[in-house]
Backbone as ProteinMPNN parsed JSONL, in Angstrom:
{"seq_chain_A": "MTAMMRVPRTRGVGSGVLLILLGVWGALIPFIGPYFHFAYTPDTAWTWTWGRFFLEIVPGVAAALGGLILLVSAFRPVAMFGAVLAAAGGAWFAVGHLLGPVWSSSTTLGVPGSIPAAFSPGAPAGGPLHVVAENLAFFTALGVVIVFLAAVALGRLAVVGTRDARLAGDEATLAESRRPESADNLPHRDTPETEGGERPNVWRRLTTTR", "coords_chain_A": {"N_chain_A": [[-19.679, 1.02, -8.501], [-20.094, 2.704, -5.91], [-19.129, 0.948, -4.138], [-16.351, 0.786, -5.092], [-15.658, 2.999, -3.794], [-14.648, 2.69, -1.14], [-12.223, 1.971, 1.258], [-10.429, -0.211, 2.373], [-9.372, -0.099, 6.076], [-6.929, 0.016, 7.207], [-5.162, 1.615, 5.078], [-4.57, 3.493, 5.423], [-3.523, 3.788, 8.358], [-1.357, 3.76, 9.363], [0.208, 6.141, 8.275], [-2.083, 7.679, 9.186], [-1.521, 7.295, 11.965], [1.488, 8.18, 12.574], [0.845, 11.451, 11.865], [-0.557, 12.32, 13.521], [1.034, 12.318, 15.932], [2.539, 14.021, 15.104], [1.683, 16.037, 14.343], [0.009, 16.9, 17.094], [3.16, 17.216, 18.482], [4.0, 19.511, 17.331], [2.083, 21.102, 18.115], [2.364, 21.517, 20.262], [4.692, 21.076, 21.636], [6.089, 24.455, 21.505], [5.049, 25.078, 24.128], [6.513, 23.427, 25.512], [8.095, 23.034, 25.194], [10.117, 24.886, 26.721], [10.566, 23.578, 28.962], [13.006, 22.182, 29.133], [14.937, 23.641, 27.669], [14.281, 24.118, 25.03], [13.512, 26.087, 22.907], [11.737, 29.013, 21.36], [11.113, 32.6, 21.561], [8.75, 33.975, 23.896], [10.529, 32.265, 26.212], [9.856, 30.628, 28.312], [6.965, 28.189, 29.753], [4.097, 27.391, 28.56], [3.347, 29.901, 28.036], [0.87, 32.028, 26.105], [1.027, 33.323, 22.758], [0.181, 34.973, 19.834], [1.218, 34.391, 18.029], [2.996, 31.949, 18.097], [-0.539, 30.651, 17.922], [-0.325, 31.25, 15.394], [0.773, 29.829, 13.673], [1.733, 27.516, 14.524], [-0.106, 26.258, 16.442], [-2.499, 26.068, 15.011], [-1.923, 24.834, 12.724], [-0.654, 22.283, 13.36], [-3.022, 21.209, 14.986], [-4.389, 21.206, 12.263], [-3.072, 19.179, 11.433], [-3.49, 16.658, 13.244], [-5.77, 16.311, 12.838], [-6.476, 16.228, 10.37], [-4.89, 13.64, 10.201], [-6.283, 11.874, 11.885], [-8.584, 11.419, 10.555], [-7.59, 10.24, 7.979], [-6.964, 7.167, 10.002], [-9.414, 6.884, 10.685], [-10.808, 6.21, 8.67], [-13.043, 4.505, 6.058], [-13.964, 5.387, 3.134], [-12.972, 6.17, 0.421], [-12.981, 9.511, -0.237], [-13.31, 11.448, 1.646], [-11.058, 10.101, 3.234], [-9.234, 10.806, 1.862], [-9.704, 13.986, 1.919], [-8.777, 14.388, 4.247], [-6.365, 13.492, 4.352], [-4.932, 14.871, 2.448], [-5.683, 18.097, 4.233], [-3.975, 17.462, 6.148], [-1.381, 17.581, 5.092], [-1.204, 20.423, 4.099], [-1.076, 21.315, 6.47], [1.07, 20.708, 7.488], [2.757, 22.243, 5.24], [1.852, 24.382, 6.282], [3.262, 24.755, 8.67], [6.46, 24.528, 7.507], [6.504, 27.339, 5.518], [4.705, 29.473, 7.059], [6.449, 30.214, 8.941], [8.128, 32.251, 7.434], [7.119, 34.4, 7.088], [6.333, 36.571, 8.644], [9.833, 38.068, 8.17], [9.602, 38.262, 5.557], [7.38, 39.931, 4.962], [8.258, 42.388, 7.451], [10.455, 43.166, 5.5], [9.145, 44.59, 4.041], [8.113, 47.807, 2.48], [6.603, 50.687, 3.414], [5.429, 54.072, 1.753], [7.887, 53.913, 2.47], [9.028, 53.823, 4.974], [9.533, 51.234, 7.365], [8.338, 47.925, 7.364], [6.391, 46.589, 10.08], [6.612, 43.459, 11.579], [4.039, 41.14, 12.052], [1.956, 40.737, 15.012], [0.645, 38.343, 14.555], [2.506, 36.408, 12.621], [4.808, 36.195, 14.02], [7.338, 34.446, 14.802], [8.835, 34.597, 16.769], [12.193, 34.566, 18.607], [14.519, 31.926, 18.163], [16.466, 30.52, 21.046], [19.196, 30.009, 22.279], [22.679, 28.271, 21.622], [24.553, 28.291, 18.482], [24.141, 25.697, 17.444], [21.932, 24.797, 18.751], [19.801, 26.829, 17.482], [20.014, 25.91, 15.363], [18.611, 23.32, 15.517], [16.202, 23.791, 16.765], [15.393, 25.332, 14.952], [14.273, 23.07, 13.059], [12.924, 21.591, 14.486], [10.67, 22.462, 15.308], [9.993, 23.862, 12.966], [10.674, 24.3, 9.769], [11.447, 21.269, 9.326], [9.864, 19.532, 10.167], [7.145, 20.342, 9.38], [8.323, 19.623, 6.56], [8.109, 17.01, 6.922], [5.839, 15.8, 7.706], [4.318, 17.094, 5.44], [5.416, 14.967, 3.242], [4.207, 12.311, 4.664], [1.597, 12.64, 4.415], [1.984, 13.081, 1.811], [2.817, 10.397, 0.556], [0.553, 9.283, 1.951], [-1.555, 9.767, 0.778], [-1.579, 9.06, -2.126], [-1.165, 6.339, -1.827], [-3.774, 6.502, -1.934], [-5.48, 7.262, -3.917], [-5.064, 5.474, -5.907], [-6.101, 2.507, -7.405], [-6.124, -0.773, -6.091], [-5.796, -4.459, -6.296], [-6.927, -5.483, -4.565], [-9.148, -3.88, -3.586], [-10.283, -3.237, -5.647], [-11.09, -6.473, -5.799], [-12.614, -7.151, -3.115], [-15.089, -5.063, -3.776], [-15.712, -6.255, -6.509], [-16.893, -8.366, -4.471], [-18.698, -7.587, -2.344], [-20.193, -6.237, -4.576], [-21.274, -8.774, -5.735], [-22.731, -9.899, -3.441], [-25.042, -8.222, -2.871], [-26.146, -8.521, -5.415], [-27.178, -11.372, -4.955], [-29.149, -10.617, -2.846], [-31.65, -9.009, -3.818], [-34.322, -8.952, -4.287], [-36.866, -10.943, -6.188], [-37.866, -10.841, -9.541], [-40.953, -10.947, -10.628], [-41.228, -12.698, -12.939], [-39.332, -14.303, -12.274], [-40.575, -15.885, -10.082], [-42.565, -18.981, -9.017], [-44.358, -20.494, -11.36], [-48.069, -21.557, -11.472], [-49.879, -23.853, -12.275], [-53.033, -24.064, -14.537], [-55.675, -26.09, -13.829], [-56.803, -27.877, -17.0], [-59.956, -28.539, -18.719], [-62.231, -31.616, -20.307], [-61.864, -31.127, -23.176], [-60.087, -29.357, -23.891], [-60.55, -26.861, -22.392], [-61.07, -23.909, -19.55], [-61.848, -24.342, -16.642], [-64.8, -22.666, -15.616], [-65.579, -20.954, -12.223], [-68.183, -21.101, -11.622], [-69.21, -23.547, -12.614], [-67.767, -26.032, -11.491], [-68.482, -25.372, -9.181], [-71.234, -25.923, -9.552], [-71.261, -28.624, -10.699], [-70.628, -30.469, -8.937], [-72.109, -30.174, -6.635]], "CA_chain_A": [[-19.539, 2.532, -8.499], [-20.027, 3.32, -4.467], [-18.24, 0.155, -3.579], [-15.329, 1.412, -5.515], [-15.38, 4.501, -3.521], [-13.917, 2.144, 0.062], [-11.002, 1.305, 1.132], [-9.541, -0.757, 4.211], [-8.669, 1.315, 6.936], [-5.754, -0.634, 7.226], [-4.73, 1.792, 4.298], [-4.031, 5.07, 6.209], [-3.401, 3.632, 9.364], [0.132, 4.027, 9.229], [0.335, 7.369, 8.107], [-3.009, 8.755, 10.202], [-0.429, 7.371, 13.584], [2.52, 9.248, 12.49], [0.707, 12.097, 11.804], [-1.514, 12.577, 14.962], [1.886, 12.27, 16.825], [3.737, 14.664, 14.46], [0.794, 17.329, 14.547], [0.627, 16.817, 18.341], [4.449, 18.083, 18.718], [3.986, 20.585, 16.964], [0.766, 22.21, 18.241], [2.435, 21.565, 22.322], [6.607, 21.762, 21.705], [5.889, 25.885, 21.657], [4.82, 25.825, 25.38], [6.937, 22.043, 26.763], [9.596, 22.706, 25.254], [11.494, 25.697, 27.47], [11.222, 22.895, 30.735], [14.223, 21.662, 28.909], [15.424, 24.383, 27.184], [14.08, 23.928, 24.367], [12.319, 27.105, 22.896], [11.401, 30.088, 21.193], [10.934, 33.451, 23.193], [9.173, 34.165, 25.151], [11.034, 30.831, 26.811], [8.682, 30.197, 29.347], [6.408, 27.425, 29.454], [2.761, 27.817, 28.651], [3.118, 30.926, 27.636], [0.129, 31.994, 24.92], [1.204, 34.712, 21.917], [-0.721, 35.007, 18.785], [2.303, 33.81, 17.114], [2.331, 30.166, 18.802], [-1.64, 30.432, 17.837], [-1.406, 30.856, 13.813], [2.167, 29.657, 13.299], [2.293, 26.389, 15.392], [-1.303, 25.666, 17.135], [-3.631, 25.807, 13.368], [-1.437, 23.987, 11.718], [-0.687, 20.859, 14.098], [-4.731, 20.225, 14.876], [-4.809, 21.041, 11.084], [-1.815, 17.5, 11.11], [-3.217, 15.487, 13.606], [-6.853, 15.857, 12.576], [-6.148, 14.956, 9.155], [-3.773, 12.064, 10.538], [-7.035, 11.035, 13.135], [-9.596, 11.028, 9.615], [-7.557, 8.838, 7.842], [-6.988, 6.66, 10.372], [-11.385, 5.926, 11.225], [-11.986, 6.344, 7.691], [-13.16, 3.872, 4.413], [-14.615, 6.227, 2.547], [-11.666, 7.23, -0.273], [-12.541, 10.481, -0.675], [-12.648, 11.408, 2.81], [-9.53, 9.62, 3.637], [-8.112, 11.63, 1.048], [-9.566, 14.784, 2.433], [-7.96, 14.013, 5.403], [-4.346, 13.378, 3.87], [-4.704, 17.421, 2.13], [-5.183, 19.317, 5.755], [-2.368, 17.431, 6.554], [-0.164, 18.216, 3.696], [-1.838, 21.985, 4.098], [-0.913, 22.101, 8.085], [2.812, 20.56, 7.082], [3.168, 23.212, 4.547], [2.454, 25.752, 6.921], [4.585, 24.633, 9.751], [7.693, 24.605, 6.764], [6.732, 28.508, 5.887], [4.145, 29.831, 8.043], [7.093, 30.883, 9.821], [8.88, 33.183, 7.062], [6.265, 35.172, 6.555], [7.286, 37.639, 9.224], [10.892, 38.707, 7.804], [9.403, 38.91, 4.421], [6.706, 41.198, 5.747], [9.025, 43.565, 7.291], [11.283, 44.224, 5.077], [8.314, 45.549, 2.559], [8.374, 48.886, 3.257], [5.159, 51.792, 3.034], [6.267, 55.04, 2.046], [9.206, 54.72, 2.762], [8.479, 53.446, 6.209], [10.163, 49.391, 6.963], [7.431, 47.565, 8.101], [6.792, 45.651, 11.116], [6.277, 41.542, 11.517], [2.081, 41.35, 12.703], [2.129, 39.163, 16.33], [0.765, 36.546, 13.883], [3.55, 36.117, 11.98], [6.395, 36.848, 14.841], [7.621, 33.457, 15.917], [9.529, 34.385, 18.378], [13.494, 33.963, 18.27], [15.18, 30.388, 19.077], [17.083, 30.356, 22.639], [20.342, 29.328, 23.125], [23.722, 28.401, 20.69], [24.104, 27.943, 17.071], [23.652, 24.648, 16.803], [20.694, 24.714, 19.165], [19.327, 27.451, 17.431], [19.429, 25.437, 13.937], [17.651, 22.398, 15.767], [15.398, 24.819, 16.981], [14.289, 25.753, 13.718], [14.374, 22.077, 12.049], [11.827, 20.859, 14.898], [9.998, 23.454, 15.265], [9.183, 24.669, 11.872], [10.94, 23.085, 8.623], [11.836, 19.745, 9.068], [8.482, 18.96, 10.276], [6.211, 20.812, 8.135], [8.508, 18.961, 5.647], [7.771, 14.748, 6.709], [4.042, 16.063, 7.822], [3.871, 16.771, 4.107], [5.684, 13.63, 3.163], [3.61, 11.45, 5.511], [0.535, 12.986, 3.496], [1.628, 13.027, 0.405], [2.646, 9.226, 1.265], [-0.958, 8.721, 2.349], [-2.918, 10.294, -1.006], [-1.123, 8.106, -3.39], [-2.262, 5.526, -1.785], [-5.358, 6.369, -1.89], [-5.677, 7.895, -5.149], [-4.58, 4.322, -6.625], [-7.429, 1.094, -7.218], [-5.826, -1.585, -6.024], [-6.054, -5.719, -7.013], [-7.14, -6.134, -3.507], [-10.057, -2.923, -3.222], [-11.326, -4.479, -6.973], [-11.862, -7.826, -5.006], [-13.925, -6.504, -2.206], [-15.824, -4.306, -4.193], [-16.498, -7.1, -7.21], [-17.546, -9.426, -3.623], [-20.131, -6.298, -2.533], [-22.019, -6.531, -5.519], [-22.399, -10.566, -6.167], [-23.786, -10.228, -2.388], [-25.418, -6.828, -3.209], [-27.278, -9.107, -6.287], [-27.645, -12.713, -3.627], [-30.099, -9.873, -1.727], [-31.936, -8.79, -4.193], [-36.384, -9.929, -4.381], [-36.785, -12.044, -7.231], [-38.762, -10.617, -10.354], [-41.573, -11.494, -10.845], [-40.961, -13.205, -14.249], [-38.732, -15.725, -12.128], [-41.989, -16.62, -9.476], [-43.277, -19.676, -9.543], [-46.411, -20.106, -11.923], [-48.788, -21.994, -11.053], [-50.764, -24.541, -13.524], [-54.619, -24.385, -14.378], [-56.428, -27.679, -14.47], [-58.091, -27.789, -17.801], [-61.096, -29.882, -19.287], [-61.069, -32.883, -21.519], [-61.607, -30.216, -24.448], [-59.105, -27.87, -23.674], [-61.389, -25.762, -21.828], [-60.64, -24.042, -18.293], [-63.633, -24.672, -16.032], [-64.881, -21.721, -14.511], [-66.049, -21.466, -10.589], [-69.72, -21.608, -11.274], [-69.793, -24.535, -13.413], [-67.527, -26.352, -10.95], [-69.083, -25.777, -8.088], [-73.252, -27.165, -9.729], [-71.259, -30.014, -11.108], [-70.07, -30.687, -7.412], [-73.538, -30.387, -6.756]], "C_chain_A": [[-18.505, 3.314, -6.767], [-19.094, 1.986, -4.361], [-17.329, 0.883, -3.754], [-14.142, 2.682, -4.73], [-14.836, 4.055, -1.493], [-13.354, 1.809, 0.055], [-10.5, 1.101, 3.022], [-9.014, 0.509, 4.899], [-7.755, 1.298, 7.2], [-4.601, 0.748, 6.555], [-3.873, 2.804, 4.959], [-3.398, 4.821, 8.164], [-2.139, 4.118, 9.984], [0.709, 5.626, 9.506], [-0.322, 8.201, 8.916], [-2.196, 8.933, 11.78], [0.482, 8.276, 13.513], [2.006, 10.861, 12.37], [0.208, 12.892, 12.586], [-0.153, 13.068, 15.38], [2.684, 13.151, 16.442], [2.827, 16.654, 14.565], [0.265, 17.609, 16.143], [2.209, 17.384, 18.949], [4.275, 19.254, 18.403], [3.274, 21.572, 17.285], [1.593, 22.588, 20.205], [3.603, 21.65, 22.522], [6.288, 23.246, 21.987], [5.883, 25.822, 23.11], [5.725, 24.03, 26.695], [8.335, 22.533, 26.794], [10.667, 23.487, 25.986], [10.87, 24.883, 29.014], [12.107, 22.263, 30.194], [15.152, 22.275, 27.588], [16.093, 24.431, 25.847], [13.106, 25.216, 23.216], [12.753, 28.333, 22.213], [11.242, 31.068, 22.12], [9.612, 33.669, 22.598], [9.848, 32.427, 25.283], [10.523, 30.258, 27.772], [8.143, 29.017, 28.986], [5.343, 27.951, 29.621], [2.372, 29.072, 28.544], [2.49, 31.432, 26.322], [1.065, 33.59, 23.974], [0.197, 33.864, 20.255], [0.491, 33.811, 17.853], [2.431, 32.307, 16.83], [0.776, 29.701, 18.336], [-1.109, 29.938, 16.446], [-0.458, 29.799, 13.814], [1.939, 28.152, 13.962], [1.216, 25.68, 15.734], [-2.19, 25.24, 15.647], [-2.983, 24.926, 13.04], [-0.985, 22.483, 13.373], [-2.143, 20.269, 14.864], [-5.056, 20.191, 13.866], [-3.931, 18.887, 10.885], [-2.22, 16.956, 11.741], [-4.999, 15.528, 13.408], [-7.217, 14.963, 11.211], [-5.978, 13.874, 9.236], [-5.513, 11.298, 11.348], [-8.332, 10.661, 11.516], [-8.915, 9.644, 8.517], [-7.338, 7.57, 7.902], [-8.591, 5.565, 10.604], [-11.668, 5.603, 9.729], [-11.746, 5.537, 7.108], [-14.186, 4.131, 3.732], [-14.033, 6.643, 1.632], [-11.87, 8.903, -0.155], [-12.712, 11.436, 0.748], [-11.617, 10.736, 3.339], [-8.751, 10.682, 2.449], [-8.726, 13.464, 1.651], [-9.066, 15.384, 3.65], [-6.372, 14.105, 5.026], [-4.375, 14.536, 2.964], [-4.868, 17.721, 3.246], [-4.599, 18.679, 6.125], [-1.271, 17.556, 6.416], [-0.792, 19.509, 3.882], [-1.472, 21.862, 5.676], [0.739, 21.709, 8.05], [3.152, 21.681, 6.658], [2.775, 24.667, 4.924], [3.462, 26.219, 7.787], [5.572, 25.15, 8.568], [7.612, 26.524, 6.319], [6.218, 29.893, 6.031], [5.892, 31.169, 8.82], [8.11, 32.142, 9.325], [8.631, 34.047, 6.439], [6.577, 36.538, 7.004], [8.103, 38.228, 8.441], [9.999, 39.333, 6.829], [8.273, 40.27, 4.667], [7.488, 42.364, 6.167], [9.792, 44.277, 6.698], [10.708, 44.89, 3.904], [8.237, 47.138, 3.435], [6.907, 49.901, 3.287], [5.466, 53.015, 3.39], [7.205, 55.3, 2.812], [9.852, 54.576, 4.226], [8.6, 51.857, 6.6], [8.896, 49.168, 7.739], [7.788, 46.836, 9.2], [6.425, 43.928, 11.519], [5.022, 41.829, 12.347], [2.724, 39.895, 13.876], [1.487, 37.923, 15.643], [1.261, 35.563, 13.685], [4.812, 36.166, 12.134], [5.946, 35.002, 15.417], [8.019, 33.225, 17.453], [11.062, 34.315, 17.654], [13.974, 32.829, 18.887], [16.015, 31.226, 20.175], [18.292, 29.594, 22.542], [21.617, 29.506, 21.591], [23.616, 28.294, 19.337], [23.999, 26.785, 16.734], [22.287, 24.481, 17.444], [19.982, 25.997, 19.051], [18.61, 27.063, 16.29], [18.132, 23.992, 14.238], [16.578, 22.956, 15.993], [14.032, 24.781, 15.548], [14.115, 24.707, 12.637], [12.786, 21.619, 12.873], [10.856, 21.202, 15.231], [9.056, 23.667, 13.649], [9.302, 23.494, 10.092], [11.199, 21.525, 8.442], [10.912, 18.878, 9.207], [7.267, 18.953, 9.807], [6.976, 19.619, 6.634], [7.889, 17.008, 5.312], [6.177, 15.45, 7.012], [3.114, 16.28, 6.488], [4.147, 15.624, 3.443], [4.885, 12.781, 3.513], [2.31, 11.846, 4.17], [0.506, 12.673, 2.13], [1.419, 11.594, -0.255], [0.994, 8.373, 0.587], [-2.056, 8.761, 0.835], [-2.025, 9.287, -1.939], [-1.546, 7.422, -3.277], [-3.173, 5.226, -1.981], [-6.159, 6.841, -2.885], [-5.028, 6.541, -5.819], [-5.615, 3.281, -6.201], [-6.962, 0.158, -7.105], [-6.163, -3.197, -6.452], [-7.11, -5.913, -5.778], [-8.676, -5.04, -3.313], [-10.902, -3.195, -4.736], [-11.787, -5.454, -5.889], [-12.756, -7.59, -4.092], [-15.468, -5.767, -3.232], [-16.844, -5.052, -5.475], [-17.562, -8.218, -5.621], [-19.211, -8.485, -2.928], [-20.695, -5.723, -3.425], [-22.305, -7.449, -5.921], [-23.199, -10.323, -4.511], [-25.272, -9.191, -2.438], [-26.597, -7.276, -3.984], [-28.298, -10.158, -5.125], [-28.601, -11.711, -3.397], [-31.231, -9.133, -2.556], [-33.267, -9.472, -4.23], [-36.214, -10.129, -5.922], [-37.521, -11.108, -7.639], [-40.205, -11.43, -10.246], [-41.625, -13.253, -12.503], [-40.051, -14.524, -13.365], [-39.555, -16.538, -10.873], [-41.913, -17.517, -10.457], [-44.388, -19.804, -10.255], [-46.471, -21.595, -12.082], [-49.878, -22.945, -12.398], [-52.677, -24.583, -13.201], [-55.147, -25.094, -14.731], [-57.324, -27.066, -15.934], [-58.322, -29.391, -18.305], [-60.975, -31.107, -20.407], [-61.312, -31.793, -23.082], [-60.558, -29.017, -24.192], [-59.503, -26.859, -22.685], [-60.823, -25.272, -20.491], [-61.739, -23.963, -17.136], [-63.745, -23.826, -15.572], [-65.336, -22.67, -13.454], [-67.012, -21.759, -10.343], [-69.747, -22.988, -11.688], [-68.802, -26.056, -12.479], [-68.809, -26.454, -9.66], [-71.091, -26.791, -8.292], [-72.425, -28.375, -10.289], [-70.765, -30.82, -9.921], [-71.684, -30.977, -6.783], [-74.553, -31.902, -6.977]], "O_chain_A": [[-17.439, 3.866, -6.495], [-17.948, 2.334, -4.645], [-17.115, 1.74, -2.895], [-12.976, 3.064, -4.823], [-14.698, 4.969, -0.68], [-13.153, 1.043, -0.887], [-10.346, 1.71, 4.08], [-8.506, 1.571, 4.541], [-7.244, 2.364, 7.543], [-3.541, 1.009, 7.122], [-2.642, 2.834, 4.967], [-2.974, 5.697, 8.917], [-2.047, 4.795, 11.008], [1.331, 6.126, 10.443], [0.201, 9.197, 9.415], [-2.132, 9.919, 12.514], [0.433, 9.222, 14.298], [2.839, 11.645, 12.825], [0.407, 14.104, 12.5], [-0.013, 14.283, 15.239], [3.656, 13.348, 17.172], [3.221, 17.806, 14.748], [0.116, 18.813, 16.352], [2.176, 18.022, 20.001], [4.404, 20.128, 19.261], [3.522, 22.735, 16.965], [1.394, 23.51, 20.996], [3.93, 22.259, 23.54], [6.174, 23.288, 23.212], [6.759, 26.541, 23.591], [5.595, 23.722, 27.88], [9.245, 22.556, 27.622], [11.836, 23.105, 26.023], [10.747, 25.543, 30.045], [12.25, 21.274, 30.914], [15.831, 21.636, 26.784], [17.245, 24.592, 25.445], [11.96, 24.917, 22.879], [13.9, 28.757, 22.354], [11.2, 30.791, 23.318], [9.283, 33.622, 21.413], [9.583, 31.556, 24.455], [10.935, 29.124, 28.017], [8.609, 28.529, 27.957], [5.176, 28.815, 30.482], [1.244, 29.441, 28.872], [3.233, 31.401, 25.341], [1.55, 34.58, 24.522], [-0.182, 32.745, 19.91], [0.349, 32.735, 17.272], [2.138, 31.647, 15.833], [0.611, 28.481, 18.305], [-1.216, 28.761, 16.101], [-0.965, 28.69, 13.983], [2.335, 27.544, 12.967], [1.265, 24.478, 15.474], [-2.429, 24.063, 15.376], [-3.617, 23.87, 13.046], [-1.799, 22.328, 14.284], [-2.29, 19.103, 15.23], [-5.983, 19.404, 13.674], [-4.322, 17.847, 10.354], [-1.68, 15.875, 11.506], [-5.542, 14.571, 13.961], [-7.767, 13.891, 10.958], [-6.605, 13.017, 8.612], [-5.679, 10.087, 11.204], [-8.891, 9.564, 11.544], [-9.421, 8.544, 8.297], [-7.344, 6.779, 6.959], [-8.825, 4.358, 10.66], [-12.6, 4.85, 9.447], [-10.559, 5.212, 7.083], [-15.178, 3.41, 3.624], [-14.308, 7.839, 1.542], [-10.845, 9.56, 0.025], [-11.907, 12.366, 0.701], [-11.415, 11.282, 4.424], [-7.614, 11.139, 2.567], [-7.747, 14.204, 1.749], [-8.974, 16.573, 3.959], [-5.479, 14.797, 5.516], [-3.3, 15.137, 2.999], [-3.729, 17.646, 3.708], [-4.196, 19.295, 7.112], [-0.329, 17.639, 7.205], [-1.072, 19.225, 2.717], [-1.856, 22.944, 6.12], [1.553, 22.452, 8.597], [3.837, 22.372, 7.412], [3.074, 25.721, 4.361], [4.162, 27.229, 7.862], [5.585, 26.381, 8.551], [8.577, 27.166, 6.735], [6.66, 30.96, 5.605], [6.085, 32.371, 9.003], [8.736, 32.866, 10.098], [9.277, 34.583, 5.538], [6.946, 37.463, 6.281], [7.541, 39.074, 7.746], [9.596, 40.491, 6.933], [8.574, 41.451, 4.491], [7.497, 43.344, 5.422], [10.034, 45.468, 6.894], [11.306, 45.523, 3.034], [8.298, 47.402, 4.636], [5.983, 49.137, 3.01], [5.723, 53.395, 4.532], [7.478, 56.256, 3.538], [10.919, 55.078, 4.578], [7.709, 51.155, 6.123], [8.437, 49.957, 8.565], [8.925, 46.448, 9.469], [5.212, 43.913, 11.728], [5.019, 42.684, 13.232], [3.385, 38.861, 13.771], [1.686, 36.761, 15.997], [1.048, 34.405, 14.042], [5.723, 36.187, 11.306], [4.987, 34.501, 16.005], [7.847, 32.524, 18.451], [11.206, 34.078, 16.455], [13.87, 32.711, 20.108], [16.163, 32.447, 20.11], [18.219, 28.39, 22.788], [21.584, 30.417, 20.764], [22.463, 28.19, 18.92], [23.717, 26.639, 15.544], [21.419, 24.013, 16.707], [19.51, 26.488, 20.077], [17.458, 27.349, 15.961], [17.159, 23.713, 13.537], [15.703, 22.54, 15.234], [12.86, 24.501, 15.296], [13.864, 25.061, 11.486], [11.756, 21.369, 12.247], [9.98, 20.386, 15.518], [7.85, 23.615, 13.408], [8.625, 22.611, 9.567], [11.099, 20.848, 7.419], [10.874, 17.764, 8.685], [6.464, 18.022, 9.749], [6.246, 18.969, 5.885], [7.546, 16.27, 4.389], [5.448, 15.412, 6.021], [1.941, 15.967, 6.287], [3.157, 15.084, 2.95], [4.583, 12.127, 2.515], [2.295, 11.232, 3.103], [-0.4, 12.224, 1.428], [0.566, 11.301, -1.092], [0.564, 7.631, -0.296], [-2.873, 8.059, 0.241], [-2.946, 8.756, -2.56], [-2.43, 7.129, -4.083], [-3.623, 4.1, -2.195], [-7.386, 6.86, -2.797], [-4.104, 6.967, -6.513], [-5.985, 3.116, -5.039], [-7.139, -0.43, -8.171], [-7.136, -3.136, -7.203], [-8.15, -6.515, -6.045], [-9.505, -5.712, -2.699], [-12.126, -3.328, -4.754], [-12.767, -5.223, -5.181], [-13.901, -7.917, -4.405], [-16.638, -6.143, -3.17], [-18.041, -4.827, -5.648], [-18.693, -8.665, -5.808], [-20.397, -8.78, -3.08], [-21.551, -4.849, -3.295], [-23.379, -7.54, -6.515], [-24.388, -10.64, -4.497], [-26.375, -9.556, -2.032], [-27.737, -6.887, -3.731], [-29.423, -9.988, -4.656], [-29.433, -12.098, -4.217], [-31.92, -8.482, -1.771], [-33.228, -10.702, -4.196], [-35.478, -9.476, -6.661], [-38.023, -10.359, -6.801], [-40.292, -12.542, -9.724], [-42.048, -14.404, -12.611], [-40.127, -15.663, -13.826], [-39.255, -17.712, -10.656], [-41.606, -17.497, -11.649], [-45.421, -19.269, -9.855], [-45.691, -22.459, -12.483], [-50.482, -22.359, -13.296], [-53.339, -24.924, -12.221], [-55.361, -25.14, -15.943], [-58.168, -26.171, -15.976], [-57.743, -30.475, -18.361], [-60.018, -31.437, -21.108], [-60.599, -32.09, -24.041], [-60.639, -27.825, -24.486], [-58.679, -26.066, -22.229], [-60.013, -26.075, -20.029], [-62.487, -22.992, -17.25], [-62.829, -23.643, -14.771], [-65.493, -23.888, -13.358], [-67.305, -22.434, -9.356], [-70.443, -23.695, -10.958], [-69.178, -27.17, -12.844], [-69.666, -27.296, -9.389], [-71.742, -27.635, -7.676], [-73.157, -29.364, -10.329], [-70.506, -31.999, -10.158], [-72.155, -32.096, -6.579], [-75.778, -31.819, -7.054]]}, "name": "protein", "num_of_chains": 1, "seq": "MTAMMRVPRTRGVGSGVLLILLGVWGALIPFIGPYFHFAYTPDTAWTWTWGRFFLEIVPGVAAALGGLILLVSAFRPVAMFGAVLAAAGGAWFAVGHLLGPVWSSSTTLGVPGSIPAAFSPGAPAGGPLHVVAENLAFFTALGVVIVFLAAVALGRLAVVGTRDARLAGDEATLAESRRPESADNLPHRDTPETEGGERPNVWRRLTTTR"}
């Protein structure tokens, strides 16, 4: 049963590498995007805001860490946890930036609410096409692609293939061959018998020899 929990590391290499790259992109693009006029406000490089931390850095780290776990783990439950972690990061990329407007549309005692700093991604800079590209590359499309890759990896890990069963069988056979022999299988030494069919005791043999 333990052998069936193992999975070849090649099973998650492709998805793991892509998830790491997308996670790094999602976490760094708000800080380096202003260098090539591709950013949300404040559109200055390496400017820290709580919105960037909660909406971009946190899901980016989750996606990259999940991809790293997929890349290095050969234990099926751990690799599946990495895929789920990456999927959660991608989902937060896709929907996290939508919580601010929903929050601000609510009212408390007739007073409109304001967007919390943690849910404010800023405003996209540039013209209409620029705004659409920034929204897709920073949040929506990025999150959807991460969730898709994580779901593919999770589906592959959930299925026990023929190769996995063969590897499990080989490990079981190797473990059986290394098991020490039981007492029943040890060689048995016969005790000599006398002419009358009785086994001579040690004292009788010594006195006979003398």
